[in-house]
C-alpha positions in Angstrom: 0.0 0.0 0.0 1.0 3.7 -0.3 1.0 5.8 2.8 1.4 9.4 3.7 3.3 10.2 7.0 2.8 13.5 8.6 5.2 14.3 11.5 5.0 17.1 14.0 7.0 18.0 17.1 6.0 20.0 20.2 7.2 20.6 23.7 5.3 20.2 27.0 6.9 20.8 30.4 10.4 20.5 29.0 9.5 17.3 27.3 9.6 16.9 23.5 6.8 14.9 21.9 6.8 13.7 18.3 3.4 13.0 16.7 3.3 10.9 13.6 0.0 10.5 11.6 0.0 7.7 9.0 -2.7 7.7 6.4 -3.4 5.1 3.8 -3.4 6.9 0.4 -3.5 3.9 -1.9 -6.9 4.7 -3.3 -6.2 8.4 -3.6 -2.9 7.7 -5.4 -4.7 5.3 -7.8 -7.3 8.0 -8.6 -4.6 10.6 -9.1 -2.7 8.3 -11.6 -5.9 7.7 -13.5 -6.6 11.4 -13.7 -3.0 12.0 -15.0 -3.4 9.3 -17.6 -6.8 10.7 -18.6 -5.3 14.2 -18.9 -2.5 12.8 -21.0 -4.9 11.1 -23.4 -7.0 14.3 -23.6 -3.9 16.4 -24.3 -2.7 13.8 -26.9 -6.1 13.9 -28.7 -6.5 17.7 -28.7 -2.9 18.3 -29.8 -3.2 16.0 -32.8 -6.4 17.1 -34.4 -6.8 20.1 -36.7 -9.9 21.3 -35.0 -9.8 23.4 -31.9 -12.1 22.7 -29.0 -13.3 25.7 -26.9 -15.7 26.2 -24.0 -17.3 29.2 -22.4 -19.1 29.6 -19.0 -21.6 32.0 -17.6 -20.0 34.4 -15.2 -21.1 37.6 -13.3 -20.1 39.6 -16.4 -21.7 37.3 -18.9 -20.4 34.4 -21.1 -16.7 34.1 -21.0 -14.3 31.7 -22.7 -12.4 29.5 -20.3 -10.7 27.1 -22.7 -9.1 27.0 -26.2 -7.0 24.0 -27.3 -3.7 24.6 -29.0 -5.0 24.0 -32.5 -6.6 27.5 -32.4 -3.1 28.9 -33.1 -2.9 26.8 -36.4 -6.2 28.2 -37.5 -6.0 31.8 -36.4 -2.3 32.5 -35.7 -3.3 33.6 -32.1 -2.5 31.5 -29.0 -5.2 30.2 -26.6 -3.7 32.5 -24.0 -4.3 35.6 -26.2 -8.0 34.7 -26.6 -8.5 34.0 -22.9 -6.8 37.2 -21.9 -8.8 39.3 -24.4 -12.5 38.2 -24.5 -13.2 40.5 -27.4 -10.4 39.2 -29.7 -12.5 36.6 -31.4 -15.1 39.1 -32.6 -12.3 41.5 -33.7 -10.9 38.9 -36.1 -14.2 38.1 -37.8 -14.2 39.4 -41.4 -15.7 42.9 -41.6 -18.2 41.7 -44.2 -19.4 38.8 -42.0 -19.3 40.3 -38.5 -22.8 41.8 -38.4 -24.4 38.6 -39.8 -22.5 36.4 -37.3 -23.5 38.5 -34.3 -27.1 38.6 -35.4 -27.2 34.8 -35.8 -25.5 34.2 -32.4 -28.0 36.4 -30.6 -30.9 34.6 -32.2 -29.4 31.2 -31.2 -28.6 32.3 -27.6 -32.0 33.8 -27.0 -33.9 30.7 -28.3 -34.3 28.4 -25.2 -35.1 25.4 -27.4 -31.9 25.8 -29.4 -29.0 23.6 -28.1 -26.9 23.0 -31.2 -25.8 25.3 -34.1 -23.2 25.5 -36.8 -21.9 28.7 -38.3 -19.7 29.2 -41.4 -17.9 32.6 -41.8 -14.5 34.2 -42.5 -11.9 35.4 -40.1 -8.7 37.4 -40.6 -5.7 35.6 -39.1 -2.7 37.3 -37.4 -0.9 37.8 -40.7 -3.9 39.3 -42.5 -5.0 36.3 -44.5 -8.7 35.3 -44.9 -9.6 32.0 -43.4 -13.0 30.2 -43.7 -14.0 28.5 -40.5 -16.9 26.4 -39.3 -17.9 26.9 -35.6 -20.1 24.2 -34.2 -21.8 24.9 -30.9 -23.3 22.7 -28.2 -25.2 24.8 -25.6 -26.0 23.6 -22.1 -28.9 25.5 -20.5 -30.4 25.5 -17.0 -34.0 24.8 -16.1 -35.0 28.3 -17.1 -33.5 27.9 -20.6 -30.6 30.3 -19.8 -27.2 29.4 -21.0 -25.0 27.8 -18.4 -22.1 26.6 -20.6 -21.1 26.4 -24.3 -18.9 23.8 -26.0 -17.5 24.6 -29.4 -15.5 23.1 -32.2 -13.7 25.4 -34.7 -12.5 23.9 -38.0 -10.6 25.5 -40.9 -12.8 24.8 -44.0 -10.8 27.1 -46.4 -9.8 24.2 -48.7 -13.4 22.9 -49.0 -14.7 26.4 -49.6 -12.1 26.9 -52.3 -13.1 23.7 -53.9 -16.7 24.7 -53.7 -15.9 28.0 -55.3 -13.9 26.4 -58.1 -16.8 24.0 -58.7 -19.2 26.8 -58.9 -16.9 28.8 -61.3 -16.5 25.6 -63.5 -20.3 25.2 -63.6 -20.8 28.8 -64.5 -18.1 28.6 -67.2 -19.7 25.4 -68.7 -23.1 27.1 -68.6 -21.6 30.2 -70.4 -19.9 28.0 -73.0 -23.1 26.0 -73.6 -25.1 29.3 -74.1 -22.4 30.6 -76.4 -22.5 27.3 -78.4 -26.3 27.5 -78.7 -26.1 31.1 -79.9 -23.3 30.3 -82.3 -25.2 27.3 -83.8 -28.4 29.5 -84.0 -26.5 32.1 -86.0 -24.8 29.6 -88.2 -28.1 27.8 -88.9 -29.7 31.1 -89.8 -26.8 32.2 -92.0 -26.8 28.8 -93.8 -30.4 29.2 -94.8 -29.6 32.2 -97.2 -27.1 30.4 -99.4 -29.2 27.2 -99.4 -32.2 29.1 -100.5 -30.2 30.8 -103.2 -28.8 27.5 -104.5 -32.1 25.7 -104.5 -33.9 28.7 -106.1 -31.5 28.9 -109.0 -31.3 25.1 -109.5 -35.1 24.8 -109.6 -35.3 27.7 -112.1 -32.6 26.0 -114.3 -34.4 22.7 -114.2 -37.9 24.0 -114.8 -37.1 26.5 -117.6 -36.2 25.2 -121.1 -35.4 28.4 -123.0 -33.0 30.1 -120.7 -30.3 32.0 -122.6 -26.7 30.7 -122.2 -25.5 34.0 -120.7 -28.4 33.9 -118.2 -27.6 30.2 -117.3 -23.9 31.2 -116.7 -25.1 34.1 -114.5 -27.2 31.7 -112.4 -24.4 29.1 -112.1 -22.1 31.9 -110.9 -24.6 32.8 -108.3 -24.9 29.2 -107.2 -21.1 29.0 -107.0 -21.0 32.2 -104.9 -23.6 30.9 -102.5 -21.8 27.5 -102.3 -18.5 29.3 -101.4 -20.3 31.4 -98.8 -21.8 28.3 -97.3 -18.5 26.5 -97.3 -16.9 29.4 -95.5 -19.5 29.2 -92.8 -19.0 25.4 -92.4 -15.3 25.9 -92.1 -15.8 28.5 -89.5 -18.0 26.1 -87.6 -15.3 23.4 -87.8 -12.7 25.9 -86.6 -14.9 26.8 -83.7 -15.4 23.1 -82.8 -11.6 22.5 -82.9 -11.1 25.5 -80.7 -13.6 24.2 -78.1 -12.1 20.7 -78.1 -8.5 21.9 -77.8 -7.5 20.6 -81.3 -6.8 24.0 -82.8 -3.2 24.9 -83.3 -2.2 28.6 -83.2 0.5 29.7 -85.6 
């Protein structure tokens, strides 16, 4: 077993007495070792995840943050100590465009007694001036009156997913724009092809139906058919060039 020995000395009528108190601390020591191991596991987990855990408690001056794990520095560039020392720092680093919306949403969440979970996505400005997208998940603990007693939060850096989302949106917009351009282009080409086709068909019908057309007139009609055919061929070549350009098979020289 483990013991704790407390020794004290005092004098009475010129005689010295030594008092020794021995206490069995086996159970206490075991609990202490379990607590140390638990804290080590907690520290190991919090130090090896990209998300930052935080918590806030209700005090005489209102809600106040009491914990930020070390990962908050990787996300914001500020240490947990800086946030704990300055309770207004977090709101000061929210992006100016987002700050009003974030505060409005938080007030709505805090004032709703039936709301115990929430998730907010917004931008912050880190300590070197870069914009970082974060997701802040909240778990709210309320008392019997619905008032906030404690809040647990999880802050994640979602900049990469936001960037991928933005790139996907830009790609979709670009594809939509290209598709609209293609439709307009084909509509114009189709319309412009009708004119030479009508001219060719009109003159060939006339040549086939009339028997006494002078040679000079026939030659004139054939020249018009040739001119319309060349115009139509130029349009078709333009369409082929456009297709090669869209498919990356067009070589610039």
